[in-house]
Each structure stands twice: as C-alpha cells, then as structure tokens.
LONU-464734 format. One record per residue (C-alpha): x, y, z. Coordinates in steps of 0.05 Angstrom, whole numbers, plus 5000, padded with zeros to 4 digits. Layout:
BEGIN
u X, v Y, w Z
...
# end
This chain:
BEGIN
u 4851, v 4704, w 4685
u 4874, v 4651, w 4660
u 4947, v 4698, w 4658
u 4935, v 4706, w 4730
u 4958, v 4628, w 4744
u 5008, v 4630, w 4692
u 5042, v 4691, w 4742
u 5045, v 4649, w 4799
u 5078, v 4586, w 4767
u 5122, v 4637, w 4737
u 5129, v 4677, w 4799
u 5150, v 4604, w 4824
u 5202, v 4588, w 4770
u 5238, v 4664, w 4792
u 5234, v 4660, w 4869
u 5268, v 4580, w 4855
u 5321, v 4605, w 4810
u 5347, v 4658, w 4861
u 5339, v 4607, w 4915
u 5420, v 4579, w 4912
u 5446, v 4656, w 4895
u 5412, v 4694, w 4954
u 5460, v 4657, w 5001
u 5463, v 4718, w 5049
u 5385, v 4742, w 5036
u 5352, v 4684, w 5024
u 5275, v 4677, w 5049
u 5265, v 4677, w 5119
u 5253, v 4593, w 5122
u 5209, v 4586, w 5177
u 5155, v 4638, w 5156
u 5087, v 4607, w 5166
u 5031, v 4641, w 5115
u 4964, v 4632, w 5133
u 4916, v 4638, w 5068
u 4851, v 4657, w 5082
u 4795, v 4652, w 5049
u 4714, v 4689, w 5042
u 4672, v 4637, w 5001
u 4599, v 4662, w 5035
u 4559, v 4683, w 4994
u 4565, v 4757, w 4981
u 4635, v 4740, w 4948
u 4587, v 4713, w 4899
u 4572, v 4788, w 4878
u 4626, v 4834, w 4897
u 4677, v 4782, w 4873
u 4645, v 4771, w 4796
u 4713, v 4761, w 4766
u 4726, v 4712, w 4815
u 4801, v 4737, w 4834
u 4806, v 4700, w 4896
u 4811, v 4641, w 4851
u 4867, v 4672, w 4817
u 4894, v 4697, w 4874
u 4905, v 4633, w 4914
u 4936, v 4614, w 4839
u 4984, v 4666, w 4846
u 5001, v 4660, w 4921
u 5029, v 4592, w 4907
u 5070, v 4612, w 4867
u 5099, v 4668, w 4908
u 5109, v 4624, w 4962
u 5184, v 4598, w 4976
u 5196, v 4533, w 4984
u 5215, v 4514, w 5060
u 5168, v 4565, w 5083
u 5101, v 4546, w 5128
u 5041, v 4549, w 5093
u 4971, v 4537, w 5105
u 4888, v 4550, w 5068
u 4823, v 4558, w 5106
u 4757, v 4582, w 5079
u 4701, v 4612, w 5117
u 4625, v 4631, w 5110
u 4572, v 4609, w 5159
u 4628, v 4548, w 5181
u 4706, v 4555, w 5182
u 4744, v 4500, w 5138
u 4819, v 4484, w 5143
u 4830, v 4435, w 5085
u 4904, v 4453, w 5067
u 4932, v 4445, w 5150
u 4995, v 4481, w 5155
u 5051, v 4448, w 5126
u 5122, v 4465, w 5086
u 5121, v 4490, w 5024
u 5136, v 4427, w 4961
u 5118, v 4408, w 4895
u 5074, v 4368, w 4943
u 5038, v 4422, w 4976
u 5030, v 4460, w 4923
u 4991, v 4404, w 4888
u 4947, v 4395, w 4928
u 4928, v 4473, w 4951
u 4907, v 4490, w 4867
u 4870, v 4422, w 4867
u 4825, v 4466, w 4920
u 4811, v 4514, w 4884
u 4739, v 4495, w 4863
u 4720, v 4491, w 4942
u 4734, v 4573, w 4939
u 4667, v 4577, w 4902
u 4631, v 4529, w 4947
u 4585, v 4591, w 4968
u 4555, v 4585, w 5036
u 4511, v 4640, w 5066
u 4543, v 4677, w 5125
u 4609, v 4718, w 5127
u 4639, v 4702, w 5198
u 4708, v 4743, w 5199
u 4720, v 4737, w 5273
u 4714, v 4659, w 5275
u 4760, v 4656, w 5205
u 4815, v 4686, w 5249
u 4811, v 4662, w 5301
u 4815, v 4588, w 5270
u 4874, v 4606, w 5226
u 4918, v 4654, w 5288
u 4905, v 4589, w 5340
u 4926, v 4539, w 5290
u 4978, v 4493, w 5299
u 5039, v 4505, w 5314
u 5018, v 4563, w 5354
u 5074, v 4597, w 5354
u 5126, v 4630, w 5325
u 5118, v 4684, w 5270
u 5056, v 4668, w 5226
u 5025, v 4716, w 5182
u 4942, v 4710, w 5164
u 4931, v 4739, w 5106
u 4847, v 4757, w 5098
u 4821, v 4756, w 5042
u 4747, v 4785, w 5035
u 4694, v 4817, w 5022
u 4704, v 4849, w 5090
u 4629, v 4848, w 5113
u 4614, v 4819, w 5177
u 4554, v 4783, w 5180
u 4553, v 4718, w 5225
u 4492, v 4679, w 5229
u 4437, v 4690, w 5251
u 4384, v 4697, w 5316
u 4357, v 4749, w 5349
u 4381, v 4821, w 5341
u 4434, v 4795, w 5283
u 4448, v 4872, w 5279
u 4477, v 4876, w 5349
u 4512, v 4815, w 5343
u 4545, v 4829, w 5278
u 4566, v 4889, w 5314
u 4588, v 4861, w 5373
u 4635, v 4804, w 5320
u 4659, v 4864, w 5296
u 4685, v 4905, w 5360
u 4712, v 4825, w 5390
u 4745, v 4845, w 5320
u 4781, v 4904, w 5335
u 4783, v 4912, w 5411
u 4801, v 4847, w 5429
u 4837, v 4796, w 5375
u 4867, v 4857, w 5348
u 4911, v 4870, w 5398
u 4922, v 4795, w 5428
u 4947, v 4773, w 5359
u 5002, v 4834, w 5358
u 5021, v 4807, w 5435
u 5037, v 4739, w 5399
u 5061, v 4759, w 5337
u 5012, v 4749, w 5296
u 5013, v 4795, w 5236
u 4934, v 4798, w 5198
u 4932, v 4825, w 5115
u 4879, v 4846, w 5094
u 4856, v 4852, w 5015
u 4780, v 4861, w 4994
u 4761, v 4844, w 4947
u 4707, v 4894, w 4934
u 4694, v 4974, w 4945
u 4650, v 4963, w 4986
u 4682, v 4919, w 5030
u 4689, v 4943, w 5120
u 4749, v 4983, w 5110
u 4755, v 5004, w 5162
u 4747, v 4943, w 5203
u 4805, v 4909, w 5154
u 4847, v 4974, w 5159
u 4852, v 4980, w 5236
u 4849, v 4900, w 5231
u 4925, v 4895, w 5189
u 4949, v 4971, w 5235
u 4937, v 4930, w 5307
u 4976, v 4882, w 5281
u 5024, v 4905, w 5225
u 4994, v 4888, w 5167
u 4975, v 4913, w 5106
u 4903, v 4934, w 5075
u 4880, v 4939, w 5002
u 4825, v 4934, w 4959
u 4840, v 4896, w 4896
u 4768, v 4903, w 4842
u 4809, v 4884, w 4789
u 4873, v 4830, w 4758
u 4927, v 4888, w 4768
u 4905, v 4920, w 4832
u 4909, v 4837, w 4857
u 4974, v 4833, w 4836
u 5005, v 4885, w 4868
u 4975, v 4868, w 4927
u 5006, v 4807, w 4921
u 5062, v 4822, w 4911
u 5066, v 4869, w 4968
u 5044, v 4826, w 5024
u 5093, v 4771, w 4993
u 5149, v 4821, w 4983
u 5132, v 4851, w 5060
u 5145, v 4776, w 5090
u 5208, v 4747, w 5031
u 5235, v 4819, w 5022
u 5305, v 4829, w 4968
u 5339, v 4872, w 4944
u 5323, v 4913, w 4877
u 5366, v 4947, w 4836
u 5320, v 5020, w 4805
u 5282, v 5008, w 4736
u 5277, v 5074, w 4698
u 5273, v 5086, w 4629
u 5286, v 5015, w 4611
u 5351, v 5006, w 4652
u 5385, v 4987, w 4706
u 5460, v 4978, w 4736
u 5495, v 4909, w 4758
u 5551, v 4912, w 4798
u 5614, v 4867, w 4808
u 5590, v 4841, w 4869
u 5522, v 4816, w 4836
u 5521, v 4735, w 4826
u 5443, v 4729, w 4784
u 5386, v 4782, w 4768
u 5319, v 4769, w 4755
u 5277, v 4820, w 4717
u 5200, v 4805, w 4725
u 5178, v 4850, w 4660
u 5100, v 4875, w 4657
u 5066, v 4890, w 4596
u 5016, v 4890, w 4558
u 4980, v 4831, w 4531
u 4987, v 4830, w 4462
u 5057, v 4852, w 4475
u 5113, v 4826, w 4438
u 5162, v 4797, w 4486
u 5216, v 4864, w 4511
u 5288, v 4851, w 4486
u 5358, v 4840, w 4534
u 5424, v 4889, w 4508
u 5482, v 4869, w 4564
u 5536, v 4934, w 4569
u 5576, v 4908, w 4515
u 5515, v 4910, w 4470
u 5503, v 4831, w 4468
u 5424, v 4823, w 4457
u 5388, v 4781, w 4477
u 5325, v 4758, w 4457
u 5268, v 4702, w 4484
u 5278, v 4657, w 4424
u 5351, v 4676, w 4426
u 5391, v 4671, w 4479
u 5443, v 4620, w 4509
u 5421, v 4556, w 4554
u 5453, v 4598, w 4622
u 5382, v 4645, w 4613
u 5312, v 4633, w 4631
u 5269, v 4660, w 4601
u 5190, v 4652, w 4601
u 5139, v 4700, w 4566
u 5067, v 4705, w 4569
u 5025, v 4754, w 4535
u 5021, v 4804, w 4596
u 5091, v 4801, w 4621
u 5172, v 4768, w 4615
u 5217, v 4732, w 4668
u 5283, v 4732, w 4654
u 5338, v 4693, w 4699
u 5404, v 4720, w 4688
u 5467, v 4680, w 4724
u 5534, v 4713, w 4716
u 5524, v 4787, w 4689
u 5564, v 4826, w 4673
u 5577, v 4890, w 4710
u 5541, v 4950, w 4672
u 5483, v 4990, w 4660
u 5438, v 4935, w 4624
u 5387, v 4958, w 4574
u 5307, v 4936, w 4567
u 5280, v 4937, w 4487
u 5202, v 4947, w 4492
u 5153, v 4964, w 4533
u 5154, v 4956, w 4614
u 5108, v 4968, w 4657
u 5101, v 5010, w 4720
u 5098, v 4941, w 4761
u 5167, v 4920, w 4738
u 5216, v 4908, w 4780
u 5296, v 4874, w 4777
u 5317, v 4829, w 4843
u 5397, v 4821, w 4848
u 5427, v 4761, w 4882
u 5493, v 4783, w 4915
u 5538, v 4773, w 4979
u 5537, v 4848, w 4991
u 5467, v 4863, w 5009
u 5426, v 4917, w 5040
u 5388, v 4900, w 5109
u 5343, v 4944, w 5150
u 5310, v 4952, w 5216
u 5242, v 4934, w 5223
u 5204, v 4982, w 5169
u 5135, v 5003, w 5184
u 5064, v 4968, w 5155
u 5021, v 5046, w 5169
u 5058, v 5110, w 5181
u 5014, v 5166, w 5208
u 4994, v 5233, w 5180
u 5030, v 5287, w 5220
u 5079, v 5239, w 5237
u 5155, v 5243, w 5220
u 5173, v 5152, w 5220
u 5254, v 5139, w 5247
u 5289, v 5090, w 5198
u 5347, v 5043, w 5212
u 5396, v 5008, w 5154
u 5465, v 4975, w 5135
u 5504, v 4937, w 5096
u 5522, v 4877, w 5098
u 5573, v 4823, w 5072
u 5603, v 4758, w 5092
u 5668, v 4769, w 5105
u 5646, v 4839, w 5142
u 5684, v 4884, w 5094
u 5667, v 4944, w 5076
u 5661, v 4973, w 5011
u 5723, v 5005, w 4977
u 5672, v 5061, w 4954
u 5632, v 5089, w 5006
u 5561, v 5087, w 5006
u 5508, v 5141, w 5016
u 5435, v 5116, w 5046
u 5369, v 5157, w 5022
u 5301, v 5137, w 5047
u 5237, v 5151, w 5006
u 5165, v 5153, w 5008
u 5142, v 5142, w 4931
u 5065, v 5142, w 4911
u 5044, v 5068, w 4876
u 5065, v 5092, w 4805
u 5142, v 5108, w 4831
u 5135, v 5190, w 4844
u 5178, v 5214, w 4894
u 5148, v 5240, w 4951
u 5191, v 5255, w 5011
u 5264, v 5233, w 5024
u 5320, v 5244, w 5064
u 5400, v 5230, w 5071
u 5418, v 5176, w 5138
u 5474, v 5186, w 5169
u 5526, v 5139, w 5184
u 5534, v 5120, w 5258
u 5584, v 5066, w 5254
u 5563, v 5004, w 5222
u 5492, v 5041, w 5218
u 5462, v 5097, w 5189
u 5403, v 5132, w 5207
u 5355, v 5183, w 5197
u 5283, v 5208, w 5200
u 5233, v 5210, w 5146
u 5188, v 5273, w 5141
u 5112, v 5266, w 5173
u 5078, v 5270, w 5118
u 5011, v 5295, w 5098
u 4969, v 5260, w 5047
u 4937, v 5192, w 5071
u 4932, v 5126, w 5019
u 4983, v 5076, w 4995
u 5060, v 5082, w 4989
u 5123, v 5052, w 4981
u 5178, v 5056, w 5034
u 5234, v 5048, w 4989
u 5309, v 5057, w 5024
u 5361, v 5068, w 4976
u 5441, v 5049, w 4995
u 5491, v 5080, w 4932
u 5562, v 5096, w 4913
u 5594, v 5100, w 4852
u 5597, v 5031, w 4844
u 5531, v 5009, w 4865
u 5456, v 5019, w 4884
u 5412, v 4969, w 4930
u 5345, v 4985, w 4943
u 5291, v 4953, w 5003
u 5225, v 4969, w 4980
u 5157, v 4954, w 5025
u 5083, v 4984, w 5008
u 5061, v 5022, w 5070
u 4987, v 5040, w 5084
u 4985, v 5127, w 5100
u 4927, v 5130, w 5152
u 4903, v 5193, w 5200
u 4931, v 5196, w 5266
u 4852, v 5202, w 5293
u 4798, v 5162, w 5247
u 4733, v 5194, w 5241
u 4659, v 5172, w 5204
u 4596, v 5189, w 5203
u 4545, v 5151, w 5260
u 4492, v 5105, w 5224
u 4440, v 5147, w 5254
u 4471, v 5208, w 5214
u 4464, v 5248, w 5273
u 4541, v 5251, w 5307
u 4611, v 5235, w 5272
u 4646, v 5184, w 5316
u 4723, v 5201, w 5327
u 4777, v 5140, w 5359
u 4852, v 5150, w 5358
u 4880, v 5110, w 5303
u 4962, v 5127, w 5325
u 4980, v 5081, w 5385
u 4998, v 5131, w 5435
u 4937, v 5181, w 5428
u 4890, v 5193, w 5485
u 4850, v 5245, w 5505
u 4897, v 5273, w 5545
u 4950, v 5293, w 5494
u 4899, v 5308, w 5437
u 4865, v 5370, w 5423
u 4805, v 5366, w 5367
u 4763, v 5422, w 5337
u 4714, v 5420, w 5287
u 4693, v 5468, w 5224
u 4620, v 5455, w 5199
u 4607, v 5521, w 5141
u 4655, v 5571, w 5173
u 4612, v 5550, w 5244
u 4655, v 5519, w 5305
u 4630, v 5455, w 5323
u 4639, v 5418, w 5392
u 4682, v 5356, w 5401
u 4672, v 5305, w 5469
u 4711, v 5268, w 5491
u 4659, v 5194, w 5500
u 4725, v 5149, w 5517
u 4800, v 5153, w 5547
u 4832, v 5152, w 5458
u 4751, v 5187, w 5441
u 4711, v 5229, w 5418
u 4637, v 5255, w 5376
u 4617, v 5307, w 5345
u 4542, v 5327, w 5352
u 4510, v 5345, w 5272
u 4457, v 5409, w 5270
u 4397, v 5392, w 5229
u 4430, v 5391, w 5155
u 4393, v 5396, w 5088
u 4389, v 5321, w 5055
u 4403, v 5356, w 4984
u 4458, v 5381, w 5002
u 4532, v 5357, w 5016
u 4583, v 5395, w 5058
u 4645, v 5389, w 5083
u 4669, v 5374, w 5165
u 4732, v 5398, w 5169
u 4776, v 5367, w 5237
u 4837, v 5391, w 5258
u 4886, v 5354, w 5311
u 4935, v 5378, w 5362
u 4974, v 5319, w 5392
u 5035, v 5327, w 5425
u 5069, v 5271, w 5437
u 5147, v 5278, w 5472
u 5155, v 5354, w 5479
u 5124, v 5368, w 5405
u 5066, v 5380, w 5377
u 5034, v 5350, w 5312
u 4983, v 5398, w 5275
u 4937, v 5367, w 5222
u 4883, v 5373, w 5183
u 4852, v 5305, w 5180
u 4819, v 5283, w 5130
u 4753, v 5319, w 5098
u 4690, v 5277, w 5126
u 4635, v 5281, w 5077
u 4569, v 5305, w 5106
u 4505, v 5277, w 5062
u 4558, v 5240, w 5000
u 4505, v 5219, w 4958
u 4461, v 5297, w 4958
u 4457, v 5329, w 4889
u 4485, v 5387, w 4906
u 4558, v 5391, w 4937
u 4592, v 5455, w 4972
u 4663, v 5455, w 4995
u 4687, v 5483, w 5048
u 4743, v 5541, w 5029
u 4745, v 5604, w 5061
u 4774, v 5665, w 5034
u 4791, v 5702, w 5086
u 4841, v 5633, w 5119
u 4910, v 5619, w 5097
u 4925, v 5559, w 5055
u 4959, v 5502, w 5077
u 5021, v 5472, w 5051
u 5035, v 5416, w 5006
u 5091, v 5365, w 5033
u 5162, v 5380, w 5014
u 5223, v 5340, w 5008
u 5271, v 5336, w 5062
u 5324, v 5393, w 5044
u 5398, v 5353, w 5027
u 5462, v 5356, w 5060
u 5491, v 5426, w 5074
u 5425, v 5460, w 5050
u 5393, v 5505, w 5091
u 5337, v 5467, w 5128
u 5286, v 5521, w 5133
u 5214, v 5518, w 5119
u 5229, v 5563, w 5044
u 5180, v 5617, w 5032
u 5141, v 5620, w 4988
u 5173, v 5660, w 4924
u 5239, v 5612, w 4942
u 5203, v 5543, w 4914
u 5186, v 5580, w 4861
u 5116, v 5587, w 4817
u 5114, v 5510, w 4804
u 5111, v 5501, w 4889
u 5057, v 5554, w 4905
u 5013, v 5521, w 4844
u 5025, v 5455, w 4883
u 4996, v 5481, w 4950
u 4945, v 5508, w 4910
u 4920, v 5437, w 4880
u 4934, v 5416, w 4951
u 4872, v 5458, w 4974
u 4828, v 5443, w 4921
u 4742, v 5419, w 4925
u 4746, v 5355, w 4927
u 4721, v 5346, w 4857
u 4788, v 5376, w 4836
u 4829, v 5340, w 4878
u 4783, v 5271, w 4850
u 4795, v 5296, w 4785
u 4884, v 5317, w 4793
u 4884, v 5241, w 4814
u 4869, v 5222, w 4744
u 4908, v 5248, w 4721
u 4969, v 5201, w 4675
u 5031, v 5196, w 4737
u 5076, v 5205, w 4671
u 5054, v 5265, w 4660
u 5036, v 5290, w 4738
u 5107, v 5260, w 4747
u 5141, v 5295, w 4689
u 5109, v 5369, w 4716
u 5133, v 5358, w 4791
u 5210, v 5335, w 4754
u 5207, v 5394, w 4720
u 5173, v 5450, w 4768
u 5228, v 5508, w 4765
u 5222, v 5490, w 4680
u 5179, v 5551, w 4637
u 5159, v 5502, w 4599
u 5123, v 5458, w 4658
u 5090, v 5535, w 4685
u 5056, v 5523, w 4612
u 5039, v 5452, w 4633
u 5011, v 5476, w 4693
u 4966, v 5529, w 4675
u 4940, v 5482, w 4623
u 4923, v 5413, w 4662
u 4903, v 5483, w 4716
u 4846, v 5511, w 4668
u 4821, v 5439, w 4655
u 4809, v 5421, w 4730
u 4772, v 5493, w 4726
u 4732, v 5466, w 4674
u 4718, v 5395, w 4702
u 4694, v 5426, w 4770
u 4635, v 5472, w 4738
u 4625, v 5423, w 4686
u 4610, v 5360, w 4748
u 4573, v 5413, w 4786
u 4528, v 5434, w 4738
u 4511, v 5366, w 4717
u 4503, v 5342, w 4793
u 4447, v 5413, w 4803
u 4406, v 5378, w 4745
u 4405, v 5307, w 4788
u 4344, v 5295, w 4819
u 4373, v 5268, w 4890
u 4384, v 5194, w 4881
u 4367, v 5146, w 4942
u 4436, v 5118, w 4961
u 4434, v 5041, w 4997
u 4481, v 5027, w 5048
u 4517, v 4966, w 5050
u 4510, v 4922, w 5116
u 4555, v 4918, w 5169
# end
C-alpha cells in the first residue's frame, strides 16, 4: 500500500502546482471536509489490507491548502484527534501522524454517534462534507435487546439524522471497505444528504472513490484524453496530467504539438514531473496550443486538468440519479472580462459508465448566457459519471462528476424471509402517486401499502432449494407524466443450489437505453428494424437471465466499447455473435455446475 501514500503526496503537488493558475476556477477554500474512520473490531476482518490507513494518506494529499479539514475515529467511542482547522503543511503532518490510531480497534461500531459528533463539531455552520469510511455495519455498545437497539440506531440515522443534516447543508459521502457492508444504509445516508456511496475493496477502487469525492467538492475543468491524445487551446495557462499505468511500466513520453519530446529524464526545469510505479504526474506551464500526445501506457482513470481564464461552469449537479427519471442540466462558459469565445460553443451533457462507455447524451440549448437541456432517464442502476462538455472549433472543456443511479423504489427481503419491504427513494414519490405490481413465476402478488411511502409484498411458501426472481413494476405519476419502470430483480433464496429466471415467452421484450436524438433528427423512438441488428441484440442482452448479464459485465470494457461504437459494422455483428455464443454456453455450464452442488448454509452478516 506504499504506492497510495506516494499518490497522495503527488496529488498534493498536482493541486499546489496549479493553485495560482486557477484564478477563475480555484478550489473552494471555505469547504469544510471531515473524515470519519471506522476503527471497530469488524474492520480488522473486513479491511484486511488496511485500506483505511492508505485512505488517510491519500486524503491528506488530496485536500488543497486553505480548505478546512478534521479527523474523527469511532468504534465503541468517538474520538476527535484532529479538530477542524485550515489545511496546511503542519495540518498534513499532524494528520499523517495519526495513522497508527486507525489500527487501535474497538469492539463496536456506533455509526450514529460518529456522524452526529463529526457533523455537529464547531464550526457547525456553512458547507460541511462528512466522509465516512467504514465496513458499514451498525453495532452499538451492548445491553438488553441489542438487536432492537441496533435497529433503532439504524432507523434514527435514516429517518431523523439524514433529513436534519440535509437541511443544515451537511453532505455525507460513504465509502465501504467490504462487500458485506450495509450498502442500503450507506446509499440512503448519501442519497438523502446529496452525497456519494461506493464500495472499495481494493486499492484501485479506493483511489477512484476518493478522487470522485474530492473532485465533487473541488471541481476542475478537464480536457478529453483519448487514445493517448488531448487538445490544448490558446487560452490554457497550464495543464496537469495524472497518468495511471501498471506497476513496473516505463514512464510515458510526452510529445508537444511541434514534435518536441519530453521524458521523466529529459525535460525543461519549468515542467514538473514525478514518476511512480503506478502513475506519473506532469505539470506543464504555458503549453503550446495544439494536440499533445502521450506515448506509453495510459490507464482508464487518467485525466488532464487545465488552468484557463475561460472556464466551464454548471448548475448544481445531483449526486443521485433515478432509474426512469430525466435529469435537467444547466451550464455556462465564463471569462474574467465577460467576453464570449470567438466561435460559438456547443454544449452537451453525457452519462458515461465508469469505464468511459457512453450511455446517453443530450444537446444543451443556448438561452442567453446559459445552456439548458434534459438528460434522458437512465434504465440501469449503479455507479456512473455525469459529464458536461463544451466544444467549438478552437477548444473543448469537460466537467465530470460521479453519480449513483438508484431505483426510485428500494426493495429488500425482510429478515424473516416472508415479506419483501419496499420504500420510495425518490423524494417526491408516495403511495398516492405510485402504483406497484409484482410477479413471481408468472403469478401476480398483491402489493400492500404499509405507510405514506412504503409497501410490502407477502411471499408464498417457497422451495428453499430453488432461487427465483421477483419482478416489481412501478408506475409513478409526477407533474402530469407517468414513469413506467421495472425495478431491479429481487432474487429470493439467493443461496439456493438451483436458480430459475423469470423469462416469459409471451411477454414482449423491453427496450435497452438509447441515446437522445441529435439536433435535427426525428425525435420519435426508432423501430427495431431502423435501429439495426446490433440494437436488437442490445435489447436481448438487457433481458438475459442474471447469470448472463453478469457474464456480459466481465467482458473487457474496451471490447464492450468497441462493439457499441461499431454496431452498424458487419464485422461487429460477427463479434456480437461470438459473444452471444459464449454467454449462452457460459450460462449453460454455470447452471449445470450449480445444479450439482449441494445446498450450502449461508450466514448473513449482522446488521
């Protein structure tokens, strides 16, 4: 994990090197960031690689000078070894000295007390960001009826504390170190306060999660980096490239538009270059305008940030998007003197997968000095990035933000296994404007209201040796429009030896996501014939059984991206055919193997 400490120090250099150049896009110096580390005994088991210590090192490097920063630890007790104070070299030194405290494990996990103490600590006003790093299991100090006490604490976190923090302007970002974390709790805390929630089980995922959180708090303009190339226009005062690569890879070579080559060993003193086993950071002041190139390996999380008086600004971008609901986007381009660019700008909003694959896109219409548009509704839940792009013949700017895409209705199987409990996640949904229907193996099940924005489904007796999917469809009416969404499949008896899917041959297939039409094209939904064979295959893939969809996600991102970008190429159809054959054979082999297994007793994590 030594490389993560080096990353943190290097990112410190990256931020400080460009601080002076960011006159028009400087980091928010008034931001108050409060790091809350879980030191409970379960972290010893769920964080065997000690990612929490590496997270501290990385956060110390990521926080720019001038911001407020503080540190809390919690287990049975809540401690504040580093009260909120301005971030400077002395603060960083104090913070790094606290790394041993993160291994001083305690018996319990009082998340509620930790968040309350960190959020309410002085100064308790203004914008505050509480970043929670935990294994995500509520486990408060003992006493009679401990299970009931844990459940009550969890309920207070969701129903009382989260709404209060939202009203006070406190954002909670949650990073879990274990797949066994109470992800529902962490996602709910983050969603209700406007933050992000992520599970990071390895260093790469942790790095990505930390960068996503900090970039949301301290956003910067970027330029696109594709196939080792990125554009620099004449308004750029300097750029900073953070380039990731595999350990042991040689340092990349930077090639200027005039062909001048720079390396870690040969470059002018004005260029700051740091080479580490997993990354390089290069800061170039006063760069020549034109296309720059990078020769060598460039990882998918690499990025190029620019310092320029011409800056892209967006309205508040949500941290949470909802399946089946559109997202309004507002943006503008600013200059210190209010001048407009020489060439008109075209702005777009895009939704991209973590690997960069484009999901959806919409043009933003110019309205005075603002650009507005509505991003189409996503149909797939998970982590993604919302990107606003400004482009003309002379320049391009990007603003990126990580987002969580959640189902508008959350569903979970009750502890007794006899019911499915549902609650509205979208803040405007309730029992009056939402109709739910459930289907289990072709039979309809009644959905009963259990509160103003909650429902339940009573399950019939099921064979415990068979895992079956429960399908729930929601029809939600807001502002005179009805949104029809099929929620993520609820898998009943997930540990059973035999899995059945819910496919029905007499049911018409649903549609996969499609991009918003480009300006000037027919806005009507194209037919399957017009969309082509590859689009039809995309629809079919979206409705494969769970196992096939899981196998599709294991296909290398570059190959998935290749097929998506070449869906009208006959050669791509051949690639699709091979992939489909592999998927079908994989599903068949998977099910054969599972059928041979004996049922395994499955121990649920304690929440």
